[in-house]
C-alpha positions as CSV (number, residue, x, y, z in Angstrom):
1,X,87.2,188.6,13.2
2,X,87.4,191.2,10.3
3,X,91.0,190.4,9.4
4,X,89.8,187.0,8.1
5,X,87.2,188.4,5.9
6,X,87.4,189.0,2.1
7,X,85.8,192.2,0.8
8,X,83.7,191.0,-2.1
9,X,82.3,194.4,-3.0
10,X,85.7,196.1,-3.9
11,X,89.0,195.1,-5.4
12,X,90.1,192.7,-8.1
13,X,87.2,190.2,-8.9
14,X,89.2,187.0,-9.6
15,X,91.5,187.3,-6.6
16,X,88.5,188.0,-4.3
17,X,86.8,184.9,-5.4
18,X,89.9,182.8,-5.3
19,X,90.7,184.0,-1.8
20,X,87.2,183.1,-0.7
21,X,86.9,179.9,-2.6
22,X,90.3,178.2,-1.8
23,X,89.5,177.6,2.0
24,X,86.0,176.4,1.0
25,X,87.5,174.1,-1.6
26,X,90.0,172.9,0.9
27,X,87.3,172.3,3.4
28,X,85.3,170.3,0.8
29,X,88.4,168.1,0.2
30,X,88.6,167.7,4.0
31,X,85.0,166.4,3.9
32,X,86.0,164.0,1.1
33,X,89.0,163.0,3.2
34,X,86.5,162.2,6.1
35,X,84.7,159.7,3.8
36,X,87.8,158.3,2.2
37,X,89.4,157.8,5.7
38,X,86.3,155.8,6.7
39,X,86.4,153.9,3.4
40,X,90.2,153.1,3.7
41,X,89.9,151.5,7.2
42,X,86.4,150.0,6.6
43,X,87.7,148.5,3.4
44,X,89.9,146.2,5.5
45,X,86.6,144.7,6.8
46,X,85.4,143.7,3.3
47,X,83.0,144.8,0.6
48,X,80.0,144.3,2.8
49,X,81.2,146.9,5.3
50,X,82.1,149.2,2.4
51,X,78.6,148.9,1.0
52,X,77.1,149.5,4.5
53,X,79.1,152.7,5.2
54,X,78.5,153.9,1.6
55,X,74.7,153.3,2.0
56,X,74.7,155.2,5.4
57,X,76.6,158.0,3.7
58,X,74.0,158.0,0.9
59,X,71.2,158.5,3.4
60,X,73.1,161.3,5.0
61,X,73.1,162.9,1.6
62,X,69.3,162.9,1.9
63,X,69.6,164.9,5.0
64,X,71.9,167.2,3.2
65,X,68.9,168.0,0.9
66,X,66.9,169.1,3.9
67,X,69.9,171.1,5.2
68,X,70.1,172.9,1.9
69,X,66.8,174.6,2.7
70,X,68.2,176.5,5.6
71,X,71.8,176.8,4.4
72,X,71.0,178.3,0.9
73,X,68.0,180.3,2.0
74,X,69.9,181.9,4.8
75,X,73.0,182.3,2.7
76,X,71.2,184.2,-0.1
77,X,69.4,186.5,2.1
78,X,72.4,187.2,4.3
79,X,74.5,187.9,1.3
80,X,72.0,190.3,-0.3
81,X,71.4,192.1,3.0
82,X,75.1,192.4,3.6
83,X,75.5,193.9,0.2
84,X,72.9,196.5,1.1
85,X,74.7,197.3,4.3
86,X,71.8,196.0,6.5
87,X,73.7,194.2,9.2
88,X,70.7,193.7,11.5
89,X,69.0,191.8,8.6
90,X,72.1,189.6,8.2
91,X,72.0,188.7,11.8
92,X,68.3,188.0,11.8
93,X,68.5,185.7,8.8
94,X,71.4,183.9,10.3
95,X,69.5,183.4,13.6
96,X,66.3,182.0,11.9
97,X,68.3,179.7,9.6
98,X,70.1,178.1,12.5
99,X,66.8,177.6,14.4
100,X,65.3,175.9,11.4
101,X,68.4,173.7,11.0
102,X,68.4,172.5,14.5
103,X,64.7,171.7,14.4
104,X,65.1,169.8,11.1
105,X,68.1,167.9,12.6
106,X,65.9,166.8,15.5
107,X,63.1,165.5,13.3
108,X,65.5,163.7,10.9
109,X,67.3,162.1,13.9
110,X,64.1,160.6,15.2
111,X,63.4,159.2,11.7
112,X,66.8,157.7,11.1
113,X,67.3,156.3,14.6
114,X,63.9,154.7,15.2
115,X,63.1,153.7,11.6
116,X,66.6,152.6,10.5
117,X,65.5,149.0,9.8
118,X,62.6,149.8,7.4
119,X,64.7,152.5,5.7
120,X,67.6,150.1,5.0
121,X,65.2,147.5,3.8
122,X,64.5,149.7,0.8
123,X,67.9,148.7,-0.7
124,X,67.1,145.0,-0.8
125,X,70.7,143.9,0.0
126,X,71.6,140.4,-0.9
127,X,73.7,139.8,2.2
128,X,72.4,139.9,5.8
129,X,75.7,141.3,7.0
130,X,75.4,144.3,4.7
131,X,71.8,144.9,5.9
132,X,72.7,144.8,9.6
133,X,75.9,146.9,9.3
134,X,74.0,149.6,7.3
135,X,71.4,149.9,10.2
136,X,74.2,150.3,12.7
137,X,76.0,152.9,10.7
138,X,72.8,154.9,10.1
139,X,71.7,154.9,13.7
140,X,75.1,156.0,15.1
141,X,75.6,158.6,12.3
142,X,72.2,160.1,13.1
143,X,73.6,161.4,16.4
144,X,75.9,163.6,14.4
145,X,73.1,165.4,12.6
146,X,72.8,168.2,15.1
147,X,76.5,169.0,14.7
148,X,76.5,168.6,11.0
149,X,73.5,170.9,10.5
150,X,74.8,173.5,12.9
151,X,78.4,173.4,11.5
152,X,77.3,173.6,7.8
153,X,74.9,176.5,8.4
154,X,77.5,178.4,10.4
155,X,80.1,177.7,7.8
156,X,77.8,179.2,5.1
157,X,76.9,182.2,7.1
158,X,80.5,183.0,7.8
159,X,81.5,182.5,4.2
160,X,78.6,184.7,3.0
161,X,80.2,187.7,4.9
162,X,83.6,186.9,3.5
163,X,85.1,184.6,6.2
164,X,85.9,181.2,4.7
165,X,89.1,180.6,6.6
166,X,87.6,179.8,9.9
167,X,85.3,177.0,8.6
168,X,88.4,175.5,6.9
169,X,90.4,175.5,10.1
170,X,87.4,173.9,11.9
171,X,87.1,171.2,9.4
172,X,90.9,170.6,9.4
173,X,90.7,169.9,13.1
174,X,87.8,167.6,12.6
175,X,89.7,165.7,9.9
176,X,92.7,165.2,12.2
177,X,90.4,163.9,14.9
178,X,88.7,161.6,12.4
179,X,92.0,160.2,11.1
180,X,93.1,159.4,14.7
181,X,89.8,158.0,15.8
182,X,89.1,155.8,12.7
183,X,92.0,153.3,13.0
184,X,91.6,153.4,16.8
185,X,88.0,152.5,16.9
186,X,87.7,150.4,13.8
187,X,90.6,148.1,14.2
188,X,92.4,148.7,17.5
189,X,89.2,148.6,19.5
190,X,87.6,146.2,17.0
191,X,84.4,148.3,16.8
192,X,84.0,147.8,13.0
193,X,81.3,149.8,11.3
194,X,80.0,151.1,14.6
195,X,83.5,152.6,15.2
196,X,83.6,154.2,11.8
197,X,80.3,156.1,12.5
198,X,81.2,157.0,16.0
199,X,84.6,158.5,14.9
200,X,82.8,160.7,12.3
201,X,80.3,161.9,14.8
202,X,82.9,162.9,17.3
203,X,84.8,164.7,14.6
204,X,81.7,166.6,13.6
205,X,81.1,167.7,17.2
206,X,84.7,169.2,17.3
207,X,83.9,171.1,14.1
208,X,80.7,172.6,15.5
209,X,82.4,173.6,18.8
210,X,85.1,175.5,16.9
211,X,82.7,177.3,14.7
212,X,80.5,178.3,17.7
213,X,83.7,179.9,19.3
214,X,84.4,181.7,16.0
215,X,80.8,183.0,15.7
216,X,80.9,184.1,19.3
217,X,83.9,186.4,18.3
218,X,82.3,187.7,15.1
219,X,80.9,191.2,15.2
220,X,77.8,190.1,13.2
221,X,77.0,186.7,14.6
222,X,78.3,187.1,18.2
223,X,74.9,187.7,19.7
224,X,72.3,185.7,17.8
225,X,70.2,184.9,20.8
226,X,68.9,181.7,19.5
227,X,66.9,180.8,22.5
228,X,65.8,184.2,23.8
229,X,64.9,186.2,20.7
230,X,61.3,185.9,19.4
231,X,60.9,184.2,16.0
232,X,60.4,186.6,13.1
233,X,58.1,184.6,10.9
234,X,58.5,186.9,7.9
235,X,62.3,186.1,7.8
236,X,61.4,182.4,8.2
237,X,59.1,182.6,5.2
238,X,61.9,184.5,3.2
239,X,64.4,181.6,4.0
240,X,61.9,179.0,3.0
241,X,60.9,180.7,-0.2
242,X,64.4,180.6,-1.5
243,X,65.6,177.4,0.3
244,X,62.7,175.0,-0.3
245,X,63.1,174.7,-4.1
246,X,66.9,174.2,-3.5
247,X,66.2,171.6,-0.8
248,X,63.6,169.9,-3.0
249,X,66.1,169.7,-5.9
250,X,68.7,168.1,-3.6
251,X,66.1,165.7,-2.1
252,X,64.9,164.6,-5.5
253,X,68.4,164.0,-6.6
254,X,69.2,161.9,-3.5
255,X,65.8,160.1,-3.9
256,X,66.5,159.2,-7.5
257,X,70.0,158.0,-6.5
258,X,68.4,155.7,-4.0
259,X,66.1,154.3,-6.6
260,X,68.9,153.8,-9.0
261,X,71.0,152.2,-6.2
262,X,68.3,149.6,-6.0
263,X,68.9,148.8,-9.6
264,X,72.6,148.5,-8.8
265,X,71.8,145.9,-6.1
266,X,70.6,143.5,-8.9
267,X,74.2,143.2,-10.0
268,X,75.4,142.2,-6.6
269,X,76.7,143.9,-3.4
270,X,80.1,144.2,-5.0
271,X,78.6,146.6,-7.6
272,X,77.0,148.6,-4.7
273,X,80.4,148.8,-3.1
274,X,81.9,150.1,-6.4
275,X,79.2,152.7,-6.7
276,X,79.7,154.0,-3.1
277,X,83.4,154.0,-3.5
278,X,83.4,155.5,-7.0
279,X,81.1,158.3,-6.0
280,X,83.4,159.3,-3.2
281,X,86.4,159.4,-5.5
282,X,84.5,161.0,-8.4
283,X,83.4,163.8,-6.0
284,X,86.9,165.3,-6.4
285,X,85.4,167.4,-9.2
286,X,82.1,168.5,-7.7
287,X,83.6,169.2,-4.3
288,X,86.1,171.6,-6.0
289,X,83.3,173.2,-8.0
290,X,81.1,173.3,-4.9
291,X,83.8,175.4,-3.2
292,X,83.8,177.9,-6.0
293,X,80.0,177.7,-6.2
294,X,79.7,178.8,-2.5
295,X,82.2,181.6,-3.3
296,X,80.2,182.6,-6.3
297,X,76.9,182.5,-4.4
298,X,78.4,184.8,-1.7
299,X,80.1,187.0,-4.3
300,X,77.0,187.5,-6.5
301,X,74.5,187.8,-3.7
302,X,76.5,190.6,-2.1
303,X,77.1,192.4,-5.4
304,X,73.5,191.9,-6.4
305,X,72.4,193.6,-3.2
306,X,74.9,196.4,-3.9
307,X,73.6,196.6,-7.6
308,X,77.1,195.9,-9.0
309,X,76.2,194.0,-12.2
310,X,79.6,194.3,-13.9
311,X,81.3,192.6,-10.9
312,X,78.7,189.8,-10.9
313,X,79.3,189.0,-14.6
314,X,83.1,189.1,-14.1
315,X,82.8,186.9,-11.0
316,X,80.8,184.2,-12.8
317,X,83.2,184.1,-15.8
318,X,86.4,184.0,-13.6
319,X,85.0,181.2,-11.4
320,X,83.9,179.2,-14.4
321,X,87.3,179.5,-16.1
322,X,89.1,178.2,-13.0
323,X,86.7,175.4,-12.5
324,X,87.0,174.3,-16.2
325,X,90.8,174.1,-15.8
326,X,90.6,172.1,-12.5
327,X,87.9,169.7,-13.9
328,X,90.1,169.0,-17.0
329,X,92.8,167.9,-14.6
330,X,90.4,165.7,-12.6
331,X,89.1,164.2,-15.8
332,X,92.5,163.1,-16.9
333,X,93.2,161.7,-13.5
334,X,90.0,159.7,-13.2
335,X,90.3,158.3,-16.7
336,X,94.0,157.3,-16.9
337,X,94.5,156.3,-13.2
338,X,91.1,154.7,-12.5
339,X,92.4,151.2,-11.8
340,X,95.3,152.4,-9.7
341,X,93.0,154.6,-7.6
342,X,90.5,151.8,-7.0
343,X,93.3,149.3,-6.0
344,X,94.2,151.7,-3.2
345,X,90.9,151.0,-1.5
346,X,89.6,147.7,-2.8
347,X,91.5,144.4,-3.1
348,X,89.2,142.1,-5.1
349,X,90.1,142.0,-8.7
350,X,86.3,142.2,-9.7
351,X,86.0,145.3,-7.5
352,X,89.0,147.0,-9.2
353,X,87.7,146.2,-12.7
354,X,84.3,147.6,-11.6
355,X,85.8,150.7,-10.0
356,X,87.9,151.3,-13.2
357,X,84.8,151.2,-15.3
358,X,82.8,153.6,-13.1
359,X,85.6,156.2,-12.8
360,X,86.4,156.2,-16.5
361,X,82.7,156.5,-17.6
362,X,82.0,159.3,-15.0
363,X,85.1,161.2,-16.2
364,X,83.3,162.2,-19.2
365,X,81.0,164.5,-17.3
366,X,83.4,166.3,-15.0
367,X,83.8,169.5,-16.9
368,X,80.1,170.2,-17.4
369,X,79.3,169.0,-13.9
370,X,81.6,171.8,-12.5
371,X,79.9,174.4,-14.7
372,X,76.5,173.2,-13.6
373,X,77.4,173.7,-9.9
374,X,78.8,177.2,-10.6
375,X,75.7,178.2,-12.6
376,X,73.2,176.8,-10.0
377,X,75.1,178.8,-7.4
378,X,74.8,182.0,-9.4
379,X,71.0,181.4,-10.0
380,X,70.6,180.9,-6.3
381,X,72.4,184.1,-5.5
382,X,69.8,185.9,-7.6
383,X,67.0,184.1,-5.8
384,X,66.0,181.9,-8.8
385,X,66.0,178.5,-7.0
386,X,62.6,177.5,-8.3
387,X,63.8,177.4,-11.9
388,X,66.9,175.3,-11.0
389,X,64.8,172.9,-9.0
390,X,62.3,172.3,-12.0
391,X,65.0,171.7,-14.5
392,X,67.0,169.4,-12.3
393,X,63.9,167.4,-11.4
394,X,63.2,166.8,-15.1
395,X,66.7,165.6,-16.0
396,X,67.6,163.8,-12.7
397,X,64.2,162.1,-12.8
398,X,64.9,160.8,-16.3
399,X,67.7,158.8,-14.8
400,X,65.3,156.1,-13.5
401,X,63.8,154.9,-16.8
402,X,67.1,155.5,-18.6
403,X,69.0,153.5,-16.1
404,X,66.5,150.7,-16.3
405,X,66.7,150.7,-20.1
406,X,70.6,150.8,-20.5
407,X,71.3,148.4,-17.7
408,X,69.1,145.8,-19.4
409,X,71.3,145.9,-22.4
410,X,74.7,144.4,-22.9
411,X,76.2,147.3,-20.9
412,X,74.8,145.9,-17.6
413,X,75.6,148.0,-14.6
414,X,77.7,150.2,-16.8
415,X,74.5,151.4,-18.4
416,X,73.7,153.1,-15.1
417,X,77.0,154.9,-15.0
418,X,76.5,156.1,-18.5
419,X,73.0,157.4,-17.6
420,X,74.6,159.5,-14.9
421,X,77.1,161.0,-17.3
422,X,74.7,161.7,-20.1
423,X,72.0,163.4,-17.9
424,X,74.7,165.5,-16.1
425,X,76.1,166.8,-19.4
426,X,72.6,167.6,-20.8
427,X,71.3,169.4,-17.7
428,X,74.5,171.5,-17.5
429,X,74.2,172.8,-21.0
430,X,70.6,173.8,-20.3
431,X,71.6,175.7,-17.2
432,X,74.4,177.6,-18.9
433,X,72.2,178.7,-21.7
434,X,69.4,179.7,-19.4
435,X,71.7,181.7,-17.1
436,X,73.0,183.9,-19.9
437,X,69.5,184.4,-21.2
438,X,68.3,185.4,-17.7
439,X,71.2,187.9,-17.3
440,X,70.2,189.5,-20.6
441,X,66.7,189.7,-19.5
442,X,67.6,191.5,-16.3
443,X,69.7,194.0,-18.3
444,X,66.9,194.6,-20.8
445,X,64.4,195.2,-18.0
446,X,66.8,197.6,-16.3
447,X,66.8,195.5,-13.2
448,X,70.7,195.8,-13.1
449,X,73.3,197.1,-15.3
450,X,76.0,194.6,-16.3
451,X,78.1,197.0,-18.5
């Protein structure tokens, strides 16, 4: 489907990135809409249900860390191979990343389904209803892992070769399905949290089916032969070499978030619900930046493979400028309309007050958060995922002792929110400085010419 592909190796840099990024960004907002649709209808069931769905979503975030191994590893190698004009390599890396993804989904499904009880017990919920609903949501959601892993990897592969429109269309269909199924299953059929999880799983299956049809018609991915072609272990190792540090970085981030969430539980299940809700709303910034980050990764990996350093530099700067503008807008929205936004989803006065505090505190990190995502994507495109993993581990890991300290002061649970903002801003500044230093190093060593 060449007509849907954006040529990232030629033409105006900014327009190429925007054309690729807008469908990805729109798709990211559709993913947010998935979650908010669940939250809207589940919110009618009370804060226990909101906390349960949010906790299940948090554990799905852990699976996203594992997914990052195949998604990022495959995306980087496919992009660089595409830039070098080696289409057979692109196809091979795509095939092996999908195989790894489905295998990982199977293992994770077994863990989440059969060990849901012990896993949810980690959070030490105060209410039995929150605990039992969380188990139900996790077990049902685990059936969607196969569709999620397959869909996300296919989306990244298609995006890497310049086709971001098809993944957007697939996710749009999934959102419509979810918006129809949520009220039907949660309220009309009175299935509660079970219905919320089941609606999301069905929507994810729709997305995967559409992407499989698109891939079947694509000249590169139409004949991957997942079940008949022999495994090429050298390509598997290549994917893991790039993907493992990125996956480890995401896993550590989600693990730290779980540990911090246990601290939040000390302030009551209402605070847990506020955190889960607030993180969904606050994600408006990082989902936007993530869309441009995916475009930057595809753009820079292709141009790195084609040895077009000047376009790489222009691409990073253009994407960063756009993300800064968008994140300034989201900062204003989150700060000045925090209470109004919270009131749309949560009715209790205490929850509204807590949601307002959360969104206003986190608004102070949105701009640098956006730049962090863009910079990590650029590092990944150059194959430097180990460095980003190490730096992220240091700063994200610091959230545990810092949260414990600040939450023990008069700030209370707000001390945890301030910890997230402070560490995000610091690690972002480190990444930005390190990226420009690394670019200068590549130029000094004549690896690539950026002039």
